[in-house]
N, C-alpha and C positions, 0 to 999 in steps of 0.2 A: 487714828488705827490704821496699821498698814492693811491693804487689801489681801484677802486670802487668794492663793493662787489654786486652782481648780486643775488637777491634773487630767488627763483622759484616762478612761479606764483600760483601754488596749492602746498599746502603741501603734503608730503606723506600720512598722515593719511586720508586727503580728497580723494586722488585718489583710495585709498582702498576702500572708501564708495561709490564711482561712480557707480559700477555695482549695489548696492543693490538700490541706488537712482534711478536708471535707470529704475529698475524692479518696484519699486514703482510707479513711473511715468506712466508706461505702464499698470499697473493694473486697472482693472475694477470693478465695483459695481454694483449689480442689479438695472437697471432702469436708469443706464448711457447711455448717447447716444452714439454710435459708429459711429465714423466720417466717410463716405462714398464719394468718387469722381467718376465721369462719364465720359467716352470719347466715342466719337462717330465717325464712319468709313463709308464714302458714297463714293464710286469709290476708287480712291486711294489719297483721302483727308480726314483727321484726325483732329478732334478737340482738343483743349488743355484739360487738366484733369480740371473738374470743381466741385468744391464742392457741394454737396446737403445739403438740407437744413433739419432740425433737423427732422421734421414730415415725412420726407421720408427715413431715414435713420434707420438701425436697432437699437433696444434697448436693451442692454446686459441681457442676461438670459430671455428674454419677448418674446413668440410667437405671432406673429402680422401681420396682411396685411395692405398695404398701397396703395393707388392710386398715381401711380409715372408718372409724366408727361415726355413725348418725345419729345423734341424740333426738329424742321424742321431743316434738314442739308443744307448745302449751295449748291445751284445747283440741289436740288432735282427735279427731273423729273418723278420718280416712276417706271423707267425701271429697276432699278438695286436694289439689296437688301441693307438694312440699318442695320448695326451691333452696337451694344454696348459694352462697357467692363467697369467693376469696379474695384477700389481699396477700400478695406474694413481696417477699424480699423487704428490705430496708427501705427500698426506693416505694414501696405499697402498690403494684401493679394491679389492677383491679380485673378481676375475672367476674362477668357480669352473671347474673341469676342462670343455675342449672337446675332443671327440673329432674329430680331424682327418684321421687315417691309419686304414685298414681298419674304415671305419665303414658298411660294407654298403650302400656306394650306387656307382652306376657313373659318377657325376659328379663333378667336382672341388670342393673344398670352398671355401668362401668365409666369412671373417669379416665380420659385422656388429656393430659396436661403436656402442652409444647413450651419448652423455655428456652429463649434465644440468648447467646452471650457472646462476648469476644474478649479474649485476655481474662481478665478479672472483673468485667463489670457485666451486669445483668440488663439487656436491653430490652426485654418484653415476654408476656406471658400468654396464652393462649389456651383455651380448654373446649371440649366438648363432651358430651354425654353417648356412649356408645352401648350396645349389647355386649354382655358379657361372653366371651367365646364358650363354646359348648365344652372345650376339653377343660376349661377354667372350672366348669360346675362340674364336671366328673372328676376333678382332682380335689376340691373342697364342696361337696354336695351340701353341707350345713349351711353355708351362705345361703343357697337358694332357699332352702329350707325355713330358715330364720327370716329371710327377707319378706316372705310371704305370709309369715305368721302375724297376725295383727296385734297380738300381745306380746311379741318379742320385740324388745329396746334395750339397746340401740340395735339399728341395723347396721350392717358392715357392707362396704363398697370397696372394690379394689380400684385404685389411683395408680396410673403409670405415668411416672415423671421420664419424659425424654428431653434430653438436652441437644439444641443444633446450634453447632460453631458458626458464627458469622466471620467473613473476611474482614479485618480491620481495614483495608483497603478496598472503598466502592469503586469497582471496576468500569462500571457503566457511566458513574458520575466523573471518573478519570477521563474515559473517551471523549465525553462531553466537553470537560473542560479542555483538554487537549484539541479538539476540533474547533471550538470557541477561539481558542488563542490562535491557530494557525489561520482560521479565516480573517481574525482581526489583524494578524501579522501582514497577510497577503494585501489587504486593504490598504494599510500604512504603506506597504513598499508601493504599490500600483499609485498613489499619491504622489509619492516621493518622485518616481520616474517621471511621471508624466509633468509634475513642476519642473524636474531639472532638464527635461527635453522639450519644454515649451516653445523656446525659440526655434528649435529645428521642425518643430511640427507646425509653427506658423509659416514657416518659409515652404514648407513642403505644400501648404494647402494654398498659399498665394501661389507657387508655381503652379500647381494643378488646375487652378481656375483660371490661370493664363494661357495653360496649353488646351484648356476647355472652351476658349472663348478665340482662340485663333481661327479654327474652320469657320466659327460664326461671323466673324469679322470678314474672311475672304468672300464668303457666300454675299454678305452684304455689299461690299465695295467693287466685286466683279462687273456687274453691270455698268456702273460708271466708269470704270476703265475702258469697257468695250466701245461705249458711247464716244469718249474722248479720241479713242483712235480711228474711229470710222467716220467721225464728224469733226474734224481738227477745226474748223471753221467756226464753232460753236462757241 
C-alpha cells in the first residue's frame, strides 16, 4: 500500500505573511471604536471581564468625554471601597485597579484616561482618578446627587479620553545611535592611522631616544677626554 502524503495545513509563503496580516488586523483608523472591557472588585470578590458598549469606549485619535455607568457589585454594603479595572484595545492594555467608590473624598470621582499612539498603532494606556471639576457638577448636578445616593445604582462617572501622538522616530535613540556610531568610527580610524604610520613612529621614537642620549654621553666621556689631553703619558 502506498504511503499517504501528509500536506501541511499552511503553505510556507502563507506562514511568512502571517506577521504582516496580524499587524494589519490590529491596525486602527481615526474614528474606529477601540474595544474596552471592565472588571470590578469588592471585598475579595471580582467580576468577570465585561465588554463595554461602543458609546462608552474610546474612539481612535479622538479626544472625548463619556458618561460611564458603574454597576452595583454583589453584596455591596457601602462599608468597603469599590475598585474597577480596564482592558483597552485588541492589544488588551491593562489599567490597574482604580478606586471609584468610598475613596475618602467628598468629591465625585472622574477618570482621566491617556492613550498613546503613532500612525495606526496603539502603544499604551494610563489612567487615574481625579475629582470632578466643579463646573461639571454645576452643569450636571444630578450626577453628584445620584452618586451619593446609596440606593441609586448604577452610579455614573465621567471618563475623559485624551489621545497623545508619539513620534514614530525616537529622537533620543537616534542621537545615541549616531553618537555611538561616530565614536566607533573614530576609534577604527585611529587604529588604522596608527597601523599605517607605525614605521614612521618607530623611527621618530628611535631618533628621539638618540637625541636624548647625546648629552648624557657627552657628560660621561668629557672627563676621560680631559685626562687624556692633560696627561698624554698615561
